[in-house]
C-alpha positions in Angstrom: 16.9 -7.9 14.6 18.5 -4.8 13.1 20.6 -4.1 16.2 21.7 -7.8 16.1 22.8 -7.5 12.5 24.7 -4.3 13.4 26.6 -6.2 16.1 27.4 -9.0 13.7 28.6 -6.6 11.1 30.9 -4.9 13.7 32.3 -8.2 14.7 32.9 -9.5 11.1 34.4 -6.3 9.7 35.2 -3.7 12.4 36.5 -1.3 9.8 33.0 -1.1 8.4 31.2 -0.7 11.7 27.5 0.1 11.8 25.0 1.1 14.5 21.2 1.3 14.6 19.3 4.1 16.3 15.5 4.4 16.6 14.5 7.9 15.5 10.8 7.2 15.1 9.8 9.5 18.0 11.7 12.4 16.5 10.5 12.0 12.9 7.3 13.0 11.1 6.0 12.1 7.7 3.6 13.9 5.3 2.3 12.2 2.1 1.9 14.5 -0.8 0.1 12.6 -3.6 -2.1 13.4 -6.6 -1.9 14.4 -10.2 -0.8 17.9 -9.3 1.8 16.9 -6.7 4.7 18.2 -8.8 3.0 21.6 -9.4 2.7 21.9 -5.6 6.1 20.8 -4.6 7.8 23.0 -7.3 6.5 26.1 -5.5 8.3 25.3 -2.3 11.4 23.4 -3.5 14.2 24.0 -6.0 15.1 20.3 -6.0 14.5 18.1 -9.0 11.3 16.1 -8.4 10.9 15.0 -12.0 11.1 11.3 -13.0 14.8 11.8 -13.8 15.4 13.6 -10.6 13.7 11.1 -8.3 12.8 7.8 -9.9 10.0 5.5 -8.7 10.8 3.6 -5.5 13.9 5.7 -4.8 14.6 8.4 -2.2 16.8 11.4 -1.8 17.6 14.3 0.5 16.0 17.6 -0.4 14.9 20.9 0.9 11.3 22.1 1.1 10.6 25.6 2.2 14.1 25.6 3.8 13.3 22.4 5.8 15.7 19.4 5.3 13.7 16.4 4.3 14.1 12.9 2.9 11.6 12.3 0.1 10.6 8.8 -0.9 9.1 8.3 -4.3 6.3 5.9 -3.4 2.6 6.1 -2.9 0.2 3.9 -0.9 -2.8 5.6 -2.6 -1.9 4.9 -6.2 -1.1 8.4 -7.4 2.1 10.3 -8.2 3.8 11.7 -5.1 6.1 11.2 -2.2 6.4 10.3 1.4 8.2 13.3 2.9 10.1 12.7 6.2 11.4 15.5 8.4 12.4 16.0 12.0 9.3 16.2 14.3 10.0 19.8 15.3 9.7 20.8 11.6 6.4 18.9 11.0 4.1 21.9 11.4 6.3 24.1 9.2 6.4 21.5 6.5 2.7 20.9 6.6 1.9 24.7 6.4 4.3 25.2 3.5 2.8 22.4 1.4 -0.8 23.4 2.5 -0.3 27.0 1.3 1.4 25.9 -1.9 -1.5 23.7 -2.7 -4.3 26.1 -2.2 -4.6 27.3 -5.8 -4.6 23.6 -6.9 -7.4 22.6 -4.6 -5.3 20.6 -2.1 -7.3 18.6 0.5 -6.2 16.9 3.7 -7.2 13.2 3.3 -8.0 11.2 6.4 -7.5 7.5 7.1 -10.8 6.4 5.5 -9.9 8.1 2.3 -6.4 6.6 2.5 -7.9 3.1 2.9 -10.3 3.5 0.0 -7.6 4.7 -2.3 -5.2 1.9 -1.4 -8.0 -0.7 -2.0 -8.7 0.7 -5.4 -5.0 0.2 -6.2 -5.0 -3.2 -4.6 -2.3 -2.4 -2.0 -2.3 -4.8 1.0 -2.3 -3.8 4.7 -0.2 -5.9 7.1 -2.2 -7.1 10.0 -5.5 -6.6 8.1 -5.1 -8.3 4.7 -2.2 -10.5 5.7 -0.3 -11.7 8.7 2.1 -14.5 9.7 -0.5 -17.1 8.9 -0.4 -16.2 5.1 2.4 -16.8 2.6 3.1 -14.3 -0.2 1.4 -16.5 -2.8 -1.9 -16.4 -0.8 -1.6 -12.7 -0.2 -1.0 -11.9 -3.9 2.6 -10.7 -3.3 4.3 -13.5 -5.3 5.8 -10.8 -7.6 8.0 -9.8 -4.7 9.4 -13.3 -4.2 12.4 -14.5 -6.3 12.9 -18.2 -5.5 15.8 -18.4 -7.8 17.9 -16.1 -5.7 20.5 -17.3 -3.2 19.3 -18.3 0.2 17.3 -15.6 2.0 15.4 -15.5 5.3 12.2 -17.5 4.9 13.1 -19.2 1.6 13.0 -22.7 3.1 9.4 -22.1 4.3 8.3 -21.2 0.7 9.9 -24.2 -1.1 7.3 -26.0 -3.1 4.7 -23.3 -2.7 3.3 -21.2 -5.6 0.2 -19.2 -6.6 -1.0 -22.4 -8.3 -0.6 -24.7 -5.3 -2.0 -22.5 -2.5 -5.6 -23.4 -1.4 -6.8 -19.8 -0.8 -5.9 -16.5 -2.2 -6.8 -12.9 -1.5 -9.2 -11.7 -4.1 -10.8 -8.4 -5.0 -14.6 -8.1 -4.9 -16.9 -5.4 -6.1 -20.5 -5.0 -4.8 -23.0 -5.4 -7.6 -25.6 -2.8 -6.5 -23.0 -0.1 -6.2 -24.0 1.0 -2.7 -24.1 -1.8 -0.1 -21.2 -1.5 2.3 -19.4 -4.0 4.5 -16.7 -3.3 7.1 -14.5 -6.4 7.2 -14.4 -9.9 8.7 -17.8 -10.8 7.1 -18.2 -14.3 5.7 -18.3 -14.8 1.9 -20.5 -17.4 0.3 -20.1 -19.2 -3.0 -23.1 -21.2 -4.2 -24.6 -20.8 -0.8 -21.6 -22.3 1.0 -19.4 -20.3 3.4 -16.1 -20.1 1.5 -14.0 -17.3 2.9 -14.0 -14.0 4.7 -13.5 -10.3 4.0 -10.3 -8.7 5.2 -10.7 -5.0 4.1 -13.5 -3.0 2.6 -14.3 0.6 1.6 -16.3 2.6 -0.9 -14.1 3.3 -4.0 -15.0 6.8 -5.1 -12.9 6.7 -8.2 -14.5 3.5 -9.4 -17.9 4.4 -7.9 -18.6 1.2 -6.1 -17.9 -0.6 -2.8 -14.8 -2.8 -2.8 -13.9 -5.7 -0.5 -10.9 -8.0 -0.4 -11.5 -11.5 0.8 -9.6 -14.8 1.1 -11.4 -17.3 -1.2 -10.6 -20.8 -2.7 -7.9 -20.7 -5.3 -10.2 -22.0 -8.0 -12.4 -18.9 -7.9 -12.0 -16.9 -11.2 -12.5 -13.3 -12.2 -16.2 -12.7 -12.9 -17.5 -15.4 -10.5 -20.5 -14.5 -8.4 -20.2 -14.5 -4.6 -22.3 -13.2 -1.7 -21.1 -11.3 1.4 -23.2 -11.7 4.5 -23.7 -8.5 6.5 -26.0 -8.6 9.6 -27.9 -11.5 8.1 -28.3 -10.0 4.7 -26.6 -11.5 1.6 -25.0 -8.8 -0.6 -24.2 -9.9 -4.2 -20.7 -9.2 -5.3 -18.4 -10.2 -8.2 -14.8 -11.4 -8.1 -12.9 -8.7 -10.1 -9.5 -8.4 -11.7 -7.1 -6.2 -9.7 -6.1 -3.5 -9.4 -9.3 -1.7 -10.2 -7.4 1.6 -10.7 -4.4 2.3 -13.0 -3.4 -1.4 -13.7 -0.6 -0.2 -16.0 1.0 1.9 -13.1 1.1 4.8 -15.5 -0.1 7.4 -12.9 2.1 6.1 -10.1 5.2 6.1 -12.3 4.2 9.2 -14.4 
């Protein structure tokens, strides 16, 4: 689609020509996140990574340990930090520089399971797991990103007449009552003994000290309602919880 848009742009206004080149294979990304992220990055970069220097959801070019990078001020784990992009040949150098700078601050290398747990505590969705082309933004809890009063945009017609109030199911946050029973995803969810939905993602939330699951449930389900998740024939008691469970004011992410 992007190459098509570039061709159309070139045809409409040749003086403002554009082209698209896929650089994925030659690019690497390292996420540096956490309450001490600024202390770490300041040891290897003279660039301004304060709130004024790089505001939330913005990006800029910078230099880290002499390596040219593009730093994006966003975080999929709900903490202060950046996605840092560099050319693939500089990936190991960039990792080593950040790793060494973080030693005195207790830096750790977080794997995919930790990543998943943190994003669920923050209520961040995963495409292909929590939502796909069968769901609209209102069902997936992404209605904040849809501005129906804007001029025509791709997909607007398909959303006409839909809202958070009119959808029949919505993605909801569940917390497991006993604080220890885990599920993996795709398990059925029961309400008053009746199958009423299914789990999309699940993990143990170490910050909130309880297992978390996200599930599509009927729209009339409210925060505080009791549900059960069936796991290998056993019913696990859970509660529909307000989200996000962690930092609902976004103070840490924007701090």
